[in-house]
Phi, psi and omega in degrees: 000140183267133178265138174261132177239112182272124181270149174291160184311319180258010181272147178245156172297138179296156176297140180245147177286159183301332181268008180265136169279145180205160179203134178228143173241123185234138177288148175242167181295342181258029174065024173252171181225114186258135178248141174213154180183186181212132180216194184226133170290165179304331179287349183097353178291136181285150179215137181267155177239134170222125184297154177267151180308322181294336178265358182273357190285336181209159178299316180301314181288328178292319180289325179296312180296318179296321179295317178297316179294318179301317180297322184286328189244029170060042177257115187282338184214153176241125176272131185237123173249099189278349177236145181294151178289000000 
């Protein structure tokens, strides 16, 4: 199961080591939500995540897409910045 960690408005996701899987969904000034991250295939190979435009339209759709990717690529938590910086 993937854990959601909601960040305060001025808070940033902590720095992650190169061997750590991570995923963040961040609000933008134009009411979209962009996801990016890094995880691992079953083989141990690293893989990057960048959200698709269709999932950027709402926080719900961004989190749904991120959750599916996180489950597939061994990412234990998703950092969420629900308000733009």
